[in-house]
KEKE-3310 file (N, C-alpha, C; in steps of 0.2 Angstrom, whole numbers, plus 5000, padded with zeros to 4 digits):
npx = (5004:5003:5011:5003:4990:4990:4991:4979:4971:4974:4970:4957:4953:4957:4947:4936:4938:4938:4924:4918:4924:4919:4906:4905:4909:4898:4888:4893:4892:4879:4869:4873:4870:4856:4852:4857:4849:4837:4827:4823:4833:4844:4858:4868:4866:4869:4883:4888:4886:4893:4906:4907:4912:4923:4938:4935:4929:4939:4949:4943:4943:4957:4960:4952:4958:4971:4969:4964:4973:4983:4978:4979:4975:4965:4958:4961:4956:4943:4940:4949:4945:4933:4938:4945:4933:4927:4936:4944:4958:4970:4970:4964:4973:4984:4977:4975:4988:4993:4985:4988:5002:5003:4996:5004:5016:5012:5009:5022:5028:5021:5025:5038:5039:5030:5034:5027:5030:5027:5032:5030:5031:5044:5048:5041:5039:5040:5046:5058:5063:5065:5074:5085:5089:5100:5098:5089:5080:5074:5067:5058:5051:5045:5037:5027:5020:5013:4998:4993:5002:5002:5002:5006:5016:5026:5029:5034:5045:5052:5055:5063:5074:5081:5081:5084:5074:5071:5073:5063:5052:5053:5053:5040:5031:5034:5032:5018:5012:5009:4997:4989:4987:4981:4969:4963:4962:4953:4942:4939:4936:4924:4916:4915:4907:4913:4914:4919:4932:4936:4936:4945:4957:4957:4958:4971:4979:4977:4982:4995:5000:4998:5007:5019:5019:5020:5032:5040:5039:5043:5056:5060:5058:5068:5080:5079:5081)
npy = (4994:5011:5026:5037:5032:5023:5032:5039:5028:5025:5037:5036:5025:5029:5040:5032:5025:5035:5039:5027:5026:5038:5036:5026:5034:5043:5034:5032:5045:5047:5047:5059:5069:5068:5072:5085:5091:5090:5101:5099:5093:5095:5106:5101:5087:5085:5088:5079:5067:5070:5069:5056:5047:5033:5023:5016:5025:5035:5028:5027:5040:5043:5035:5041:5054:5050:5044:5055:5064:5058:5058:5069:5086:5086:5094:5093:5100:5102:5089:5089:5099:5093:5082:5088:5094:5082:5075:5083:5095:5088:5073:5076:5082:5072:5062:5069:5072:5059:5054:5063:5061:5047:5047:5056:5048:5037:5042:5046:5033:5026:5034:5031:5017:5013:5020:5033:5045:5062:5071:5084:5091:5093:5105:5114:5128:5127:5115:5117:5128:5121:5111:5119:5124:5127:5119:5107:5098:5105:5114:5105:5102:5114:5116:5107:5113:5123:5126:5130:5125:5111:5095:5084:5090:5093:5080:5075:5083:5079:5066:5066:5072:5061:5057:5050:5037:5040:5054:5058:5054:5061:5074:5075:5072:5083:5094:5093:5095:5109:5114:5103:5105:5117:5115:5105:5113:5122:5115:5111:5124:5126:5116:5121:5132:5143:5151:5162:5161:5150:5153:5163:5155:5147:5157:5162:5152:5154:5167:5166:5157:5165:5175:5168:5165:5178:5182:5173:5175:5189:5188:5180:5189:5198:5191:5188:5201)
npz = (5000:4996:5003:5004:5004:5013:5024:5023:5026:5039:5045:5044:5051:5063:5065:5066:5077:5086:5085:5090:5103:5108:5108:5118:5129:5129:5134:5146:5152:5151:5161:5167:5158:5157:5169:5169:5160:5166:5174:5187:5194:5207:5210:5218:5217:5204:5203:5211:5204:5193:5198:5200:5192:5188:5186:5174:5165:5165:5159:5146:5142:5142:5132:5121:5120:5117:5104:5097:5098:5090:5077:5064:5066:5074:5088:5106:5117:5122:5127:5136:5146:5150:5156:5168:5173:5177:5185:5193:5196:5199:5197:5185:5177:5176:5169:5157:5153:5151:5141:5130:5130:5126:5114:5106:5106:5100:5087:5083:5083:5073:5062:5061:5060:5050:5040:5037:5031:5028:5016:5013:5025:5028:5024:5032:5043:5056:5058:5052:5060:5072:5070:5067:5078:5092:5103:5099:5106:5116:5108:5103:5114:5118:5107:5109:5119:5113:5108:5095:5086:5076:5083:5075:5067:5076:5080:5069:5067:5078:5075:5065:5070:5076:5089:5105:5112:5125:5127:5118:5124:5136:5132:5126:5137:5147:5138:5136:5148:5153:5145:5148:5162:5163:5156:5164:5176:5170:5169:5182:5187:5180:5186:5199:5196:5191:5179:5172:5177:5171:5157:5157:5159:5148:5138:5142:5137:5124:5122:5126:5116:5104:5107:5106:5093:5087:5091:5086:5071:5071:5074:5064:5053:5056:5055:5041:5036)
capx = (5000:5007:5012:4997:4984:4991:4990:4972:4967:4974:4966:4949:4953:4957:4941:4931:4939:4935:4917:4917:4926:4915:4899:4906:4909:4891:4885:4896:4889:4871:4865:4875:4867:4849:4851:4858:4843:4831:4826:4821:4839:4848:4865:4873:4865:4872:4889:4890:4885:4899:4912:4906:4915:4929:4944:4933:4928:4946:4952:4940:4945:4964:4960:4950:4963:4976:4968:4962:4980:4987:4975:4981:4970:4959:4960:4959:4955:4936:4940:4954:4941:4929:4942:4945:4927:4925:4941:4948:4964:4976:4969:4963:4980:4987:4973:4977:4995:4994:4982:4992:5008:5002:4994:5010:5021:5009:5010:5029:5029:5018:5029:5045:5039:5026:5036:5022:5033:5024:5038:5029:5032:5051:5049:5037:5043:5041:5051:5065:5065:5067:5080:5090:5090:5106:5096:5083:5076:5070:5062:5052:5047:5041:5033:5021:5017:5009:4992:4992:5006:4999:5007:5009:5022:5031:5030:5038:5052:5055:5057:5068:5080:5084:5082:5084:5067:5070:5073:5057:5046:5054:5051:5033:5028:5036:5028:5010:5010:5006:4991:4985:4985:4976:4963:4961:4960:4947:4936:4938:4933:4918:4913:4913:4903:4917:4914:4924:4939:4938:4937:4952:4962:4958:4961:4978:4983:4978:4986:5003:5001:4998:5013:5025:5019:5022:5039:5044:5038:5047:5064:5061:5059:5075:5085:5079:5084)
capy = (5000:5017:5029:5041:5028:5020:5037:5040:5023:5025:5042:5034:5020:5034:5043:5027:5024:5041:5039:5022:5028:5044:5033:5023:5039:5045:5030:5034:5051:5048:5050:5066:5073:5068:5076:5092:5093:5090:5106:5097:5090:5099:5107:5096:5080:5084:5089:5073:5063:5072:5067:5049:5042:5030:5020:5014:5032:5038:5024:5029:5047:5042:5032:5046:5059:5048:5044:5062:5067:5054:5059:5076:5091:5086:5097:5089:5104:5101:5083:5090:5102:5088:5078:5092:5094:5075:5072:5088:5097:5083:5068:5078:5084:5065:5059:5073:5071:5052:5054:5067:5058:5041:5049:5058:5043:5032:5045:5045:5025:5025:5037:5027:5010:5012:5025:5038:5052:5067:5075:5092:5094:5095:5113:5118:5133:5125:5110:5120:5131:5117:5108:5123:5127:5125:5113:5105:5095:5110:5116:5100:5102:5120:5115:5103:5117:5129:5122:5132:5121:5104:5090:5080:5093:5093:5073:5074:5086:5075:5059:5067:5073:5055:5058:5044:5036:5043:5061:5060:5053:5067:5081:5075:5073:5089:5098:5093:5096:5115:5114:5098:5108:5123:5112:5102:5118:5125:5110:5112:5130:5125:5112:5126:5137:5149:5151:5167:5159:5144:5157:5166:5150:5145:5163:5163:5148:5157:5173:5163:5154:5171:5179:5164:5166:5185:5182:5169:5179:5195:5185:5177:5195:5202:5186:5189:5208)
capz = (5000:4995:5009:5005:5004:5020:5029:5023:5029:5046:5048:5044:5056:5069:5065:5068:5084:5090:5085:5094:5110:5110:5109:5124:5134:5129:5138:5153:5154:5149:5167:5169:5153:5158:5175:5168:5156:5170:5179:5194:5197:5212:5208:5221:5214:5197:5204:5214:5198:5188:5201:5202:5187:5190:5182:5167:5162:5165:5153:5139:5141:5140:5125:5116:5119:5113:5096:5094:5097:5085:5071:5063:5065:5079:5095:5112:5122:5124:5131:5142:5151:5153:5161:5173:5176:5180:5190:5197:5193:5200:5193:5178:5174:5175:5163:5151:5151:5149:5134:5125:5129:5123:5107:5102:5105:5095:5080:5081:5082:5066:5057:5061:5058:5044:5035:5036:5030:5024:5014:5013:5032:5029:5023:5037:5045:5063:5058:5050:5066:5078:5067:5066:5085:5095:5107:5096:5111:5119:5103:5102:5120:5118:5102:5112:5123:5110:5105:5088:5081:5075:5086:5070:5064:5081:5080:5063:5069:5084:5072:5060:5074:5078:5096:5109:5114:5132:5126:5115:5129:5141:5129:5126:5144:5149:5133:5136:5155:5154:5143:5152:5169:5161:5153:5170:5180:5167:5170:5189:5188:5178:5191:5205:5193:5190:5171:5170:5178:5165:5151:5158:5158:5141:5135:5143:5133:5117:5122:5126:5109:5100:5108:5103:5085:5085:5092:5080:5065:5072:5074:5057:5049:5058:5052:5034:5035)
cpx = (5004:5006:5006:4991:4984:4989:4983:4968:4968:4971:4958:4948:4952:4950:4935:4931:4937:4927:4915:4918:4921:4908:4900:4906:4902:4887:4887:4893:4882:4867:4866:4871:4860:4848:4853:4853:4837:4831:4825:4827:4842:4855:4870:4873:4869:4880:4892:4890:4891:4905:4912:4909:4922:4934:4941:4932:4935:4949:4950:4943:4952:4964:4958:4955:4969:4975:4967:4969:4984:4984:4976:4975:4965:4961:4957:4956:4948:4936:4944:4950:4936:4932:4943:4939:4925:4929:4945:4954:4970:4975:4967:4969:4984:4984:4975:4984:4996:4991:4986:4999:5008:5001:5000:5015:5019:5010:5018:5031:5027:5022:5035:5044:5035:5028:5031:5025:5028:5029:5036:5030:5039:5052:5045:5041:5045:5046:5057:5067:5068:5073:5086:5092:5097:5104:5089:5078:5072:5065:5056:5048:5042:5036:5026:5017:5013:5004:4992:4996:5004:5004:5009:5016:5027:5034:5035:5045:5056:5058:5063:5075:5084:5086:5082:5077:5066:5070:5066:5052:5047:5051:5043:5029:5028:5032:5021:5008:5006:4999:4986:4983:4980:4969:4959:4958:4953:4941:4934:4934:4925:4913:4911:4909:4907:4919:4919:4931:4941:4939:4944:4958:4963:4961:4968:4982:4983:4982:4994:5004:5002:5005:5020:5025:5022:5029:5043:5044:5043:5054:5065:5062:5066:5080:5085:5083:5092)
cpy = (5006:5021:5033:5038:5025:5026:5039:5035:5023:5031:5040:5029:5024:5037:5038:5026:5030:5041:5033:5023:5033:5041:5030:5028:5043:5041:5031:5040:5053:5050:5057:5071:5073:5072:5083:5095:5093:5096:5105:5094:5096:5100:5102:5089:5080:5085:5082:5067:5064:5069:5059:5044:5040:5028:5019:5020:5035:5034:5026:5036:5047:5040:5037:5051:5057:5047:5051:5065:5064:5056:5067:5080:5091:5089:5093:5093:5103:5095:5085:5094:5097:5083:5081:5093:5087:5073:5077:5090:5092:5077:5070:5079:5077:5062:5063:5072:5064:5051:5057:5064:5051:5043:5051:5053:5038:5035:5044:5038:5024:5028:5033:5020:5008:5017:5030:5044:5056:5072:5083:5095:5096:5102:5117:5122:5131:5119:5113:5124:5127:5113:5112:5126:5123:5118:5111:5102:5099:5113:5111:5100:5108:5119:5111:5108:5122:5125:5124:5128:5114:5099:5085:5083:5093:5085:5072:5077:5081:5068:5061:5069:5067:5055:5051:5044:5040:5051:5063:5060:5059:5073:5081:5076:5080:5095:5098:5095:5103:5116:5109:5101:5113:5120:5109:5107:5121:5122:5110:5119:5130:5121:5117:5132:5144:5149:5156:5165:5153:5148:5160:5161:5148:5151:5164:5158:5151:5163:5171:5161:5160:5174:5175:5165:5172:5185:5178:5173:5185:5193:5183:5183:5198:5197:5187:5196:5208)
cpz = (5000:5002:5010:5007:5012:5025:5029:5027:5036:5049:5049:5050:5063:5070:5068:5075:5089:5091:5090:5102:5113:5112:5117:5130:5134:5134:5145:5156:5153:5155:5168:5164:5154:5164:5174:5164:5160:5175:5186:5198:5201:5209:5211:5219:5208:5199:5207:5209:5194:5191:5203:5198:5189:5185:5175:5163:5160:5159:5147:5138:5139:5133:5120:5115:5116:5105:5094:5093:5091:5078:5070:5062:5069:5086:5101:5118:5126:5129:5138:5147:5154:5158:5168:5177:5180:5186:5194:5194:5194:5196:5186:5174:5172:5169:5157:5148:5148:5142:5129:5124:5125:5115:5103:5101:5100:5088:5078:5079:5075:5061:5056:5058:5052:5038:5033:5035:5025:5022:5014:5020:5033:5028:5028:5041:5053:5063:5057:5056:5071:5076:5067:5073:5088:5100:5105:5101:5115:5115:5102:5109:5120:5113:5105:5117:5120:5105:5098:5083:5081:5078:5081:5067:5069:5081:5074:5064:5073:5080:5068:5063:5076:5085:5100:5111:5121:5131:5123:5120:5134:5138:5128:5132:5147:5145:5134:5143:5156:5152:5147:5159:5168:5159:5160:5175:5177:5169:5177:5191:5186:5183:5197:5202:5191:5182:5169:5171:5172:5159:5151:5157:5151:5137:5136:5139:5126:5116:5122:5119:5104:5101:5106:5096:5083:5086:5087:5074:5065:5071:5067:5052:5049:5054:5044:5032:5036)
residu = (UNK:UNK:UNK:UNK:UNK:UNK:UNK:UNK:UNK:UNK:UNK:UNK:UNK:UNK:UNK:UNK:UNK:UNK:UNK:UNK:UNK:UNK:UNK:UNK:UNK:UNK:UNK:UNK:UNK:UNK:UNK:UNK:UNK:UNK:UNK:UNK:UNK:UNK:UNK:UNK:UNK:UNK:UNK:UNK:UNK:UNK:UNK:UNK:UNK:UNK:UNK:UNK:UNK:UNK:UNK:UNK:UNK:UNK:UNK:UNK:UNK:UNK:UNK:UNK:UNK:UNK:UNK:UNK:UNK:UNK:UNK:UNK:UNK:UNK:UNK:UNK:UNK:UNK:UNK:UNK:UNK:UNK:UNK:UNK:UNK:UNK:UNK:UNK:UNK:UNK:UNK:UNK:UNK:UNK:UNK:UNK:UNK:UNK:UNK:UNK:UNK:UNK:UNK:UNK:UNK:UNK:UNK:UNK:UNK:UNK:UNK:UNK:UNK:UNK:UNK:UNK:UNK:UNK:UNK:UNK:UNK:UNK:UNK:UNK:UNK:UNK:UNK:UNK:UNK:UNK:UNK:UNK:UNK:UNK:UNK:UNK:UNK:UNK:UNK:UNK:UNK:UNK:UNK:UNK:UNK:UNK:UNK:UNK:UNK:UNK:UNK:UNK:UNK:UNK:UNK:UNK:UNK:UNK:UNK:UNK:UNK:UNK:UNK:UNK:UNK:UNK:UNK:UNK:UNK:UNK:UNK:UNK:UNK:UNK:UNK:UNK:UNK:UNK:UNK:UNK:UNK:UNK:UNK:UNK:UNK:UNK:UNK:UNK:UNK:UNK:UNK:UNK:UNK:UNK:UNK:UNK:UNK:UNK:UNK:UNK:UNK:UNK:UNK:UNK:UNK:UNK:UNK:UNK:UNK:UNK:UNK:UNK:UNK:UNK:UNK:UNK:UNK:UNK:UNK:UNK:UNK:UNK:UNK:UNK:UNK)
# end
């Protein structure tokens, strides 16, 4: 099977897995949804139900984040907030980090072993910038911290650097921690009814991302001059 066809096939498989796991999660949260839509349900009863989910739901959430992270172009922020809403900031962060780390490692594994090279990414400005850094490992780590940069691009950069597996895992785990914490804390804020705090946390991620992009473009213009 040609590389392009194989890549499309795996993306379709990934989307089907997302639908399947999403349906399983719908069943897990079906009672929560019904209570939320019922005006007679007390707020405390709804909150108790939301925080009643255990290991099985957490496993489905980790699997869903992993697959969404491995499929190019699908954001995981909404699921990250849902995790924080259901499990709080500490366990929520752990679940978010686990899902994002496994998803990125899976993506790199598939690129390496199935030769899923997207050669168009070689000229991507982020890939070029990371490969030209004095410490590219740090560039990979920072790349995972910036939501606007597709994780598939950072995974490609990490793979082409021929880093040791230990360095790749460390860069991924450290890189996904900041956004994982923010999304989990955003979910915790929603749980307590602090919608403004949740919006502020999400906005801070976007602002940080925008600043990184502006700084990068400014430095690039100066370099050209």
